[in-house]
N, C-alpha and C positions, 0 to 999 in steps of 0.2 A: 505492500498498500505506498512505504514511502516511495522509495521509486518510481512509483506513478506518479506521486507528486511532483517529484524532483520533472518530471516529463512533461506534467499540468504546467508546472512554473514554463519549463524554454517552453512551453507552445503560446503560451502567454505573451513574454517578452516577442515574437514573429507574427501574432492578430493584432497585436496591437501598434507592429510596427505596421502591419498589413494598410489596418486602420488611419492609420496615418499616414502615411503615402496615397493613399484613396484621397484623401479632403486634400492632399497639398498639390496634385496633379490628379486633376477627375479626370477622369477615361480610363489613364496609366493600368486598371488593379479591374479586372474582370471578373465579374459574377460568379465564375464557375472557378476562376481563385481563391473565390472569397468562401464560396459554398465549400471549396476542399479545403480550406482552412478548419473549420466547423461537421466536418465530419472525418478529421484527423483528432478533434477535441472527441465526438463521440466513441471513438472508438478508443480512449483510453481511457474515458468515462466505463465502456461498458464494462471494462477490464477488471475495472477499481469494481465496480458492481459485482461483479463474481468472485472476489476477493472478498471485499468488506462477507456478505450474504455466511459463504464457507468460515468465515473467520469471527462472524459473534456466533451460529451456529456450535465450531469448537468449544470456544472459548465457555460460553451456558455449560456444555455439558463438564466440561474438564470442572471448572469450578465447583458446579451440583457433587459432582464429586470429593470433593473436597472435605463438601458441609457435610456429603455424609459417611467418612472417615471420623470427624470431629462425633454427628452423629452416634455413631454405635460404638465409641472411645469411651463417651460421658451413661453409653447405654448399659455399658458391661462394667460400672463401678455407680451405678444410680441406685444401692439399697444405703449408698456412706453416704449420699452426694444430695439426695431426695431431701436430707433438714436442710438446710441451705436458704437461706434466701433467697427467693426471685429463683430454684433450684428446676421449674419448667421452663424459667422464662430465659434462661440463660440457654440450656439444650436445644428449646425451641424457636425462639424468635432473634438470640443474639447469635445462637449461629448463622440464622438466614438474611441476617442482615452484617455478617463477619463477610460470607458472599460473596453479598451482592457489593456490597463496598468493595473488592478484591476483584470482583471481575470490573468496577467501572472503573479505579483508582487507579490500579495497580494494568490494569491496560491501560491508561495515558500516562502514567510514566515509561513504562515500558517502551510505547511508540515515540514521546517526548525526547526518547536516546538514544531512536532509529532518528529523528527528525536535524537532530542536532549534526550524527554521523553523517548525513546526507546532505544537508543543507549550507553548513558552518562554513566549508571548504566553496559551496555557488557565496557565500555573502562577503567572503571573505573577500573571491577574485572579485565581484562586485563593490567593491568597498574600490578599486583603484579609478571609480566615475565618478569620486568622493575625496577631494582634495583637502579639505577644512570646514569644520561646524562651526556652527554659528557661534560666537560670544566665544565659543576656547581657543577657535584657530588648528595651525592646521595637528592631526594625528594619525596616526600610523596606522591601518583597520579600520575605519572611523567606525566603520557600520557597526560590525563585534562592536568595540570596545561601548556604544551608545545600550545598543543591543541590552549587553550583559550588566553594565551601571545601572540600566529600568529596572534590570528582573530583578536584582539586588538590591537598588530599595526598595520597591513593592516587594519584595518576601521580607526584610527586615522591618518595613514599617511594619503591614500585616500580625506578624508574629510577633509583635511589640505592643498593637492594642489586643491582639486575642487570646494572649498569654491567660488567663483567668477561663476563660471557654473548654479545655477539656476538662477542669475538675466542675462546671459545673453540670455538662453535659453528664461523668459518670454520675452526678449526686440525682441530676433528675430519671435516673434510671431506676436508683436507690424509692426514689419516693414514689414511681409508677408500678414496678416492681412491689411496695408493701400497700398500696392500693388494689391493687389489681390478684393478689391475692385475695384481699380481705372480701372482695367481692366475689372473686371464686367459692374463696367457704360459706360463703352463704348461699350459697344455692344449693346446698346439702344440707347446715347448719344453722335451724332459726337464731341459735346465740353468738352467731356473726352477721356485720356487714350490718346494724345497730345503724338508724339515723343517726345519733351524736359520731361515735363511730368515725361512720363514711366519710360527713362534713370535713371531721375533720384530718382523715385525710387525706382529702379532696382540697383541702385548703392547702396542705403542704404541698400541695403538684401545683395546684397555683403559684403558689408565692416562689417559684423553681422557677419556675416558667415566665414571669413575669423579671425576674431575675434575670435570668436568657435573655430575654426579649432584651431589658437592656444592655447590656453586654453589647450584643448585637448588630445594637442602632447603631455606635461608632463604628464599628467591626464597620459598620457595610462600607458607612458614611466613608470613609479611610478606603477600603476595596473598593468601591462603586469610581471616586473620583480619582484615585489614583489608576483602574483601567481605561477609566474614559481619558484622560491624559493623555496616558501611552499609545491613543491610537494613531494620536496626530507626530505624535514627535519621530517615526523615518521621513514625515512631507516634509519637520521642520533642518531636519542632520540634509536634505534633499534638498534644502530652500534656494541655496548661493548655486548648484548646478544647476537648478531649473528657469532660473531666472538669466541666468548666463547661457543656457540655448548648451550646455556642453549634454548632456544625454539627451534622447527618443525618449517619443510615450513607451514606448517597445520595454528599454533600458530599464523606466522609470517601474513599470510594472511589476518586471523580472524583483528588482530589488525591492518595493516594497511587499512580493507575495513572501519573498525570502527571505528579508527583514522582520514580517511579522510569522512567520512559522521558525523562527530563529528565538527570537523573542520572548513565541511563547511558548517553544520548550524554557528556555532558561525561567519560566512563569512557573515552571508547573506547581511551586511549594503556594505560591500568590495566592492563582487560582485554583490552588484544593485545599486552604486548608479549612476550611471548616466538613471538607468528608472527614482529615484529617483528623479532626479534633472528636469527629461523631465513631469516627475506627480509634483513636487512644484510649476513650472509654470506654469501647466497646471490647478490645485487647484485656485493658484493666481490670474487667470483671469475667473475663475469660481465662482468664489468667488467676486469679485468687480461687474460681469455681476448681482451679487442678489442681490447685493449690493441697486443693482435700484431699486426695487420691491418693499418695499411699499412705495418709493414715488410717483410710480406710476402708482398707486390707489386710488389717492387722486384725 
């Protein structure tokens, strides 16, 4: 898929140069030549669709086998684990969420690494079109430098403003588990899930969620402000070259796409921080769960 992304990036350069040539010299480019470029894109996209569908199908099966292995392992020791707070939730829901997150987050991480391997040399080569940066001056491999610094800034920013989120997510699982357990017991036993008890447990759930929402408020302000600003960064970096007419429209499109791919890969932690926080809370719960297994064997 990354290899096909590289081909699409190269296609964009040729395609937009063709458009620029057609607009600058009416009649020079025939409709058949234009259509041929579109068909080239359709061919690459067709292969991309087949690969993407096959890959997704394989990944889902592989990840579910992982969840199955975790479930079977916990069930072997269920008699020694059933007394633990939220045991049923950890076996059923936490393993499900762990598998779901690993399916999305794990693939995004591997894809980010592959994109860096493929697109970093491309951006490195395209950097020869950018001799200097606004307000900074001449910088070797300016586009790679800007992409890296932008991603580092965003990662540090979101890590700092989101440092309290893992603990809150973990505590959120605890209060949800306590509330659910009381309701489940109340289905079978009248002495459980009395209105005062349920109200108190749900009050804890609401308090934790509202605290979580408050912290996500300033986290989202930082996240979306950074992501929106970073979208314009490559255009600013290309500004001197654009106004000087030193690059063509096709080269500009290649630079923008390659820059976006590299920056997005560098921004893995920044873009995925909320999901990473959720994974950390699930991992902590499952780790605590598994720590009880050796003692349950005696």
